[in-house]
C-alpha positions as YAML, in Angstrom:
chain: A
units: angstrom
residues:
- id: 1
  name: MET
  ca: [19.09, 6.56, -4.34]
- id: 2
  name: PRO
  ca: [22.04, 8.99, -5.01]
- id: 3
  name: LYS
  ca: [21.02, 12.61, -5.30]
- id: 4
  name: ASN
  ca: [22.49, 12.88, -8.73]
- id: 5
  name: PHE
  ca: [20.67, 9.72, -10.13]
- id: 6
  name: LYS
  ca: [19.69, 10.15, -13.79]
- id: 7
  name: PRO
  ca: [18.43, 7.33, -15.82]
- id: 8
  name: GLU
  ca: [20.56, 6.43, -18.73]
- id: 9
  name: MET
  ca: [18.61, 6.52, -21.88]
- id: 10
  name: GLY
  ca: [18.78, 3.13, -23.81]
- id: 11
  name: SER
  ca: [21.13, 1.45, -21.23]
- id: 12
  name: GLY
  ca: [18.39, -1.36, -20.55]
- id: 13
  name: ASP
  ca: [17.39, -1.73, -24.30]
- id: 14
  name: LEU
  ca: [19.28, -4.99, -24.66]
- id: 15
  name: GLY
  ca: [17.52, -6.70, -21.69]
- id: 16
  name: PHE
  ca: [20.13, -5.91, -18.92]
- id: 17
  name: THR
  ca: [20.06, -3.45, -15.92]
- id: 18
  name: ASP
  ca: [22.28, -2.67, -13.04]
- id: 19
  name: LEU
  ca: [22.08, -3.84, -9.38]
- id: 20
  name: PHE
  ca: [23.64, -1.72, -6.69]
- id: 21
  name: GLY
  ca: [27.40, -1.65, -7.12]
- id: 22
  name: GLY
  ca: [27.15, -1.76, -10.95]
- id: 23
  name: LYS
  ca: [26.67, -5.57, -11.42]
- id: 24
  name: ARG
  ca: [24.73, -5.99, -14.68]
- id: 25
  name: VAL
  ca: [21.94, -8.61, -14.68]
- id: 26
  name: PRO
  ca: [19.21, -9.70, -17.18]
- id: 27
  name: LYS
  ca: [16.02, -7.87, -16.50]
- id: 28
  name: THR
  ca: [14.45, -11.22, -16.05]
- id: 29
  name: HIS
  ca: [16.75, -11.89, -12.93]
- id: 30
  name: CYS
  ca: [14.56, -12.65, -9.95]
- id: 31
  name: ARG
  ca: [15.88, -9.80, -7.92]
- id: 32
  name: ILE
  ca: [14.82, -7.53, -10.66]
- id: 33
  name: LYS
  ca: [11.28, -9.14, -10.81]
- id: 34
  name: LEU
  ca: [11.01, -8.79, -7.04]
- id: 35
  name: ASN
  ca: [11.91, -5.15, -7.15]
- id: 36
  name: ALA
  ca: [9.36, -4.58, -9.80]
- id: 37
  name: LEU
  ca: [6.83, -6.27, -7.62]
- id: 38
  name: LEU
  ca: [7.77, -4.20, -4.52]
- id: 39
  name: ASP
  ca: [7.45, -1.09, -6.55]
- id: 40
  name: ASP
  ca: [4.04, -2.05, -7.84]
- id: 41
  name: LEU
  ca: [3.08, -2.86, -4.15]
- id: 42
  name: GLY
  ca: [4.30, 0.65, -3.12]
- id: 43
  name: ALA
  ca: [2.23, 2.30, -5.79]
- id: 44
  name: LEU
  ca: [-0.71, 0.22, -4.68]
- id: 45
  name: LEU
  ca: [-0.31, 1.28, -1.15]
- id: 46
  name: GLY
  ca: [-0.16, 4.96, -2.53]
- id: 47
  name: LEU
  ca: [-3.59, 4.37, -4.02]
- id: 48
  name: LEU
  ca: [-4.90, 2.86, -0.85]
- id: 49
  name: LYS
  ca: [-3.82, 6.00, 0.99]
- id: 50
  name: THR
  ca: [-6.13, 8.13, -1.29]
- id: 51
  name: TRP
  ca: [-8.98, 5.99, -0.28]
- id: 52
  name: THR
  ca: [-8.30, 5.84, 3.52]
- id: 53
  name: VAL
  ca: [-10.00, 8.56, 5.52]
- id: 54
  name: ASP
  ca: [-8.16, 7.66, 8.83]
- id: 55
  name: ALA
  ca: [-5.25, 10.13, 8.99]
- id: 56
  name: GLY
  ca: [-3.37, 7.67, 11.32]
- id: 57
  name: ALA
  ca: [-3.63, 4.97, 8.71]
- id: 58
  name: LYS
  ca: [-2.40, 7.38, 6.16]
- id: 59
  name: LYS
  ca: [0.69, 7.90, 8.07]
- id: 60
  name: GLU
  ca: [1.18, 4.18, 8.78]
- id: 61
  name: ILE
  ca: [0.83, 3.33, 5.11]
- id: 62
  name: SER
  ca: [3.54, 5.94, 4.18]
- id: 63
  name: ALA
  ca: [5.78, 4.18, 6.72]
- id: 64
  name: ALA
  ca: [5.00, 0.85, 5.03]
- id: 65
  name: GLN
  ca: [6.13, 2.39, 1.73]
- id: 66
  name: ALA
  ca: [9.34, 3.59, 3.10]
- id: 67
  name: GLY
  ca: [9.89, 0.06, 4.41]
- id: 68
  name: LEU
  ca: [9.35, -1.26, 0.96]
- id: 69
  name: ILE
  ca: [11.93, 0.97, -0.29]
- id: 70
  name: GLY
  ca: [14.25, -0.50, 2.33]
- id: 71
  name: ALA
  ca: [13.34, -4.03, 1.21]
- id: 72
  name: SER
  ca: [14.10, -3.12, -2.30]
- id: 73
  name: ALA
  ca: [17.58, -1.76, -1.19]
- id: 74
  name: ILE
  ca: [18.23, -5.08, 0.40]
- id: 75
  name: ILE
  ca: [17.23, -6.89, -2.77]
- id: 76
  name: ALA
  ca: [19.53, -4.70, -4.84]
- id: 77
  name: GLY
  ca: [22.50, -5.23, -2.36]
- id: 78
  name: ALA
  ca: [22.52, -1.74, -0.98]
- id: 79
  name: ARG
  ca: [21.36, -2.46, 2.64]
- id: 80
  name: SER
  ca: [21.32, -5.41, 5.12]
- id: 81
  name: ASP
  ca: [18.25, -5.39, 7.33]
- id: 82
  name: LEU
  ca: [14.78, -4.08, 8.07]
- id: 83
  name: LYS
  ca: [14.76, -4.73, 11.88]
- id: 84
  name: ALA
  ca: [13.47, -1.25, 12.80]
- id: 85
  name: GLU
  ca: [10.76, -1.28, 10.06]
- id: 86
  name: THR
  ca: [9.69, -4.86, 10.99]
- id: 87
  name: ALA
  ca: [9.49, -3.95, 14.69]
- id: 88
  name: ALA
  ca: [7.43, -0.90, 13.96]
- id: 89
  name: LEU
  ca: [4.92, -2.98, 11.89]
- id: 90
  name: GLU
  ca: [4.71, -5.50, 14.75]
- id: 91
  name: LYS
  ca: [3.73, -2.77, 17.06]
- id: 92
  name: LEU
  ca: [1.02, -1.46, 14.61]
- id: 93
  name: ILE
  ca: [-0.32, -4.95, 14.17]
- id: 94
  name: ALA
  ca: [-0.59, -5.46, 18.02]
- id: 95
  name: ARG
  ca: [-2.42, -2.10, 18.33]
- id: 96
  name: ARG
  ca: [-4.84, -2.75, 15.41]
- id: 97
  name: ALA
  ca: [-5.54, -6.33, 16.43]
- id: 98
  name: ALA
  ca: [-6.60, -5.34, 19.86]
- id: 99
  name: GLY
  ca: [-10.33, -5.90, 20.12]
- id: 100
  name: ILE
  ca: [-10.86, -7.63, 16.74]
- id: 101
  name: LYS
  ca: [-12.66, -10.94, 16.92]
- id: 102
  name: PRO
  ca: [-10.99, -13.86, 15.29]
- id: 103
  name: GLN
  ca: [-12.23, -14.71, 11.74]
- id: 104
  name: LYS
  ca: [-14.33, -17.55, 11.63]
- id: 105
  name: LYS
  ca: [-14.68, -17.56, 7.69]
- id: 106
  name: PHE
  ca: [-12.71, -16.57, 4.70]
- id: 107
  name: VAL
  ca: [-13.23, -12.76, 3.71]
- id: 108
  name: LEU
  ca: [-14.80, -11.84, 0.38]
- id: 109
  name: PRO
  ca: [-13.31, -8.58, -0.44]
- id: 110
  name: GLY
  ca: [-15.47, -5.87, -1.68]
- id: 111
  name: ALA
  ca: [-17.31, -4.02, 1.09]
- id: 112
  name: ASN
  ca: [-15.94, -0.83, -0.29]
- id: 113
  name: GLU
  ca: [-13.12, 0.60, -2.29]
- id: 114
  name: ALA
  ca: [-10.58, 1.13, 0.57]
- id: 115
  name: GLU
  ca: [-11.38, -2.53, 1.95]
- id: 116
  name: ALA
  ca: [-10.87, -4.10, -1.46]
- id: 117
  name: LEU
  ca: [-7.69, -2.07, -2.07]
- id: 118
  name: ALA
  ca: [-6.20, -3.14, 1.25]
- id: 119
  name: HIS
  ca: [-6.93, -6.80, 0.34]
- id: 120
  name: LEU
  ca: [-5.34, -6.36, -3.06]
- id: 121
  name: ALA
  ca: [-2.23, -4.89, -1.24]
- id: 122
  name: ARG
  ca: [-2.24, -7.72, 1.10]
- id: 123
  name: THR
  ca: [-2.32, -10.29, -1.63]
- id: 124
  name: ARG
  ca: [0.45, -8.50, -3.46]
- id: 125
  name: ALA
  ca: [2.54, -8.33, -0.26]
- id: 126
  name: ARG
  ca: [2.30, -12.17, -0.01]
- id: 127
  name: LEU
  ca: [3.37, -12.46, -3.73]
- id: 128
  name: CYS
  ca: [6.46, -10.48, -2.87]
- id: 129
  name: GLU
  ca: [6.88, -12.36, 0.22]
- id: 130
  name: LEU
  ca: [7.07, -15.65, -1.68]
- id: 131
  name: LEU
  ca: [9.56, -14.46, -4.18]
- id: 132
  name: SER
  ca: [11.63, -13.13, -1.37]
- id: 133
  name: TRP
  ca: [11.79, -16.56, 0.24]
- id: 134
  name: GLU
  ca: [12.55, -17.88, -3.14]
- id: 135
  name: ILE
  ca: [15.85, -15.92, -3.38]
- id: 136
  name: LYS
  ca: [16.53, -16.38, 0.24]
- id: 137
  name: ALA
  ca: [16.05, -12.79, 1.30]
- id: 138
  name: LYS
  ca: [14.91, -13.40, 4.86]
- id: 139
  name: ALA
  ca: [14.55, -9.74, 6.07]
- id: 140
  name: PRO
  ca: [12.38, -8.74, 3.34]
- id: 141
  name: ALA
  ca: [10.29, -11.86, 3.43]
- id: 142
  name: VAL
  ca: [9.61, -11.37, 7.22]
- id: 143
  name: TYR
  ca: [8.78, -7.66, 6.66]
- id: 144
  name: LEU
  ca: [6.43, -8.58, 3.84]
- id: 145
  name: ASN
  ca: [4.73, -11.34, 6.06]
- id: 146
  name: ARG
  ca: [4.08, -8.65, 8.77]
- id: 147
  name: LEU
  ca: [3.00, -6.16, 6.02]
- id: 148
  name: SER
  ca: [0.36, -8.63, 4.76]
- id: 149
  name: ASP
  ca: [-0.95, -8.95, 8.41]
- id: 150
  name: TYR
  ca: [-1.02, -5.30, 8.86]
- id: 151
  name: LEU
  ca: [-2.89, -4.77, 5.60]
- id: 152
  name: PHE
  ca: [-5.41, -7.53, 6.54]
- id: 153
  name: LEU
  ca: [-6.19, -5.59, 9.79]
- id: 154
  name: VAL
  ca: [-6.57, -2.24, 7.61]
- id: 155
  name: ALA
  ca: [-9.01, -4.12, 5.38]
- id: 156
  name: VAL
  ca: [-10.98, -5.34, 8.49]
- id: 157
  name: LYS
  ca: [-11.26, -1.79, 9.67]
- id: 158
  name: SER
  ca: [-12.20, -0.42, 6.41]
- id: 159
  name: SER
  ca: [-15.03, -2.92, 5.94]
- id: 160
  name: ARG
  ca: [-16.76, -1.59, 9.08]
- id: 161
  name: GLY
  ca: [-16.97, 1.78, 7.54]
- id: 162
  name: SER
  ca: [-18.59, 0.34, 4.34]
- id: 163
  name: ARG
  ca: [-20.40, 2.91, 2.22]
...
């Protein structure tokens, strides 16, 4: 986002908004909807950080939020890839998955607040991924798929510390 960004009051009151580069599109455009969902997911990850006691996880979640900003930039047309962010998530997944036994049944979220929030964020990431595939935005879709996997592992670890 430019340093001098300032919302224009009333510029979207007729149901249109700008993509990167100035192209005006309806607010119901699928790219705008996806960016709204990505924004929602980023805020949800912020809430998850407040419930997470693991300092390492807080740092990882902050990195995931930065990745979501990168995904939003791709959707808006301001960036082209998420290779570094996806590779970083893959390393986190491998590290967190080490030693976790395979799941033999569906998980019912609700062991504690952090675990439930991690699952909610995971499902939101899946919805964002589906819409990314719908608009043929492969890089964000792959990143969101990995993010969903990562959030599942965060939820599993959080459920072990149930209150």
